[in-house]
C-alpha positions as CSV (number, residue, x, y, z in Angstrom):
1,M,-43.9,11.6,-29.0
2,K,-45.2,9.5,-26.0
3,I,-44.8,6.4,-28.3
4,N,-41.3,7.1,-29.0
5,L,-40.5,7.6,-25.3
6,A,-42.3,4.4,-24.5
7,I,-40.4,2.6,-27.1
8,F,-37.2,4.0,-25.9
9,T,-38.0,3.1,-22.3
10,A,-38.6,-0.4,-23.1
11,I,-35.4,-0.9,-25.3
12,A,-33.3,0.5,-22.4
13,A,-34.9,-1.7,-20.0
14,T,-34.2,-4.7,-22.2
15,L,-30.6,-3.7,-22.6
16,I,-30.1,-3.4,-18.8
17,F,-31.7,-6.6,-18.1
18,I,-29.4,-8.4,-20.8
19,S,-26.5,-6.5,-19.2
20,C,-27.4,-7.5,-15.9
21,K,-28.1,-11.2,-16.8
22,S,-24.6,-11.6,-18.5
23,N,-22.6,-10.1,-15.5
24,K,-24.2,-12.9,-13.0
25,I,-22.2,-14.2,-10.2
26,D,-22.2,-18.0,-10.5
27,Y,-20.9,-18.7,-7.0
28,E,-20.3,-16.3,-3.7
29,V,-17.9,-17.9,-1.1
30,T,-15.5,-16.8,1.4
31,S,-11.7,-17.0,0.6
32,Q,-11.4,-19.7,3.3
33,Q,-14.3,-21.5,1.8
34,I,-13.0,-21.9,-1.8
35,Y,-9.6,-22.3,-0.7
36,K,-10.6,-25.4,1.5
37,E,-12.5,-26.9,-1.5
38,F,-9.4,-26.7,-3.6
39,Q,-7.2,-28.1,-0.9
40,D,-9.7,-31.0,-0.1
41,N,-10.3,-32.0,-3.9
42,E,-8.7,-29.9,-6.4
43,V,-10.5,-31.9,-9.2
44,A,-13.8,-31.6,-7.9
45,A,-13.2,-27.7,-7.3
46,T,-11.6,-27.1,-10.9
47,A,-14.9,-28.8,-12.1
48,K,-17.1,-26.7,-10.0
49,Y,-15.4,-23.2,-10.5
50,K,-13.2,-23.1,-13.5
51,D,-14.5,-20.5,-16.0
52,K,-17.3,-19.4,-13.5
53,K,-17.6,-16.0,-12.3
54,I,-17.1,-16.0,-8.5
55,R,-17.6,-13.4,-5.9
56,V,-14.9,-13.8,-3.0
57,T,-15.4,-12.1,0.2
58,G,-12.2,-12.0,2.5
59,T,-9.7,-9.4,4.2
60,L,-7.6,-7.4,1.9
61,I,-3.9,-8.6,2.2
62,S,-2.0,-6.7,-0.4
63,F,-2.0,-5.2,-4.0
64,D,1.0,-6.2,-6.1
65,R,2.2,-5.7,-9.6
66,I,3.7,-8.7,-11.3
67,L,4.9,-8.7,-14.8
68,G,2.9,-5.7,-15.4
69,T,-0.3,-6.9,-14.2
70,N,-1.8,-5.5,-10.8
71,Y,-3.3,-8.0,-8.6
72,C,-5.5,-8.2,-5.4
73,Y,-4.8,-10.6,-2.8
74,I,-7.5,-11.6,-0.2
75,G,-7.8,-14.1,2.6
76,S,-7.3,-14.4,6.3
77,P,-4.9,-11.5,8.3
78,G,-1.6,-12.9,9.0
79,D,-2.2,-16.3,7.1
80,F,-0.9,-16.7,3.8
81,I,-2.9,-19.9,3.6
82,G,-6.2,-19.7,2.0
83,E,-5.3,-16.6,-0.4
84,V,-7.2,-15.8,-3.3
85,S,-5.6,-13.5,-6.1
86,C,-7.4,-11.6,-8.8
87,A,-5.8,-9.8,-11.6
88,M,-7.3,-6.3,-11.6
89,S,-8.7,-4.1,-14.4
90,E,-7.3,-0.9,-14.8
91,E,-10.5,0.7,-13.6
92,F,-10.0,-1.2,-10.3
93,S,-6.3,-0.6,-10.2
94,S,-6.7,3.2,-10.3
95,Q,-9.1,2.9,-7.1
96,A,-6.8,0.4,-5.1
97,G,-5.5,3.5,-2.8
98,N,-8.9,3.8,-1.5
99,Y,-8.5,0.4,-0.1
100,T,-6.2,-0.6,3.3
101,K,-4.7,-3.8,4.4
102,G,-6.9,-5.6,6.6
103,Q,-10.2,-4.1,5.5
104,Q,-13.1,-6.5,4.5
105,M,-14.0,-6.4,0.8
106,Y,-14.9,-8.7,-2.1
107,I,-13.2,-9.5,-5.5
108,E,-15.0,-10.7,-8.5
109,G,-13.5,-12.6,-11.5
110,T,-13.5,-15.7,-13.5
111,C,-11.7,-18.6,-11.7
112,T,-8.7,-19.9,-13.7
113,G,-7.8,-22.6,-11.0
114,V,-5.1,-22.8,-8.6
115,S,-1.4,-21.7,-8.6
116,I,1.4,-24.2,-7.9
117,T,1.9,-22.2,-4.6
118,G,-1.8,-23.0,-3.8
119,V,-3.2,-19.5,-4.3
120,V,-6.6,-19.7,-6.1
121,Q,-6.7,-17.4,-9.0
122,L,-9.5,-15.1,-10.5
123,Q,-9.0,-13.3,-13.7
């Protein structure tokens, strides 16, 4: 029985390690930092961040629903310049009521680039 428990523990530890490894964050930045990089050189920023998992810290500006998708916007309070949007999972959408505008938070997602309006987008 002790051998079976040891094997189970080893397998579980391996699965947790693989899961954590696959969910690694490639970059951690503030909303202002990533926005500035895209404004300074969109080509270089796209090459650096596109399809990378990013954690962006900022101030919660709003939650919106656009064409059936829920989005979270973070940036600087009172300043629409420097916003980062992230399409929210259903799990996070159900928790949106726990957050208030102006609260410091972070969002994580895969960068898809910058919109025509200059908002950095995560998926």
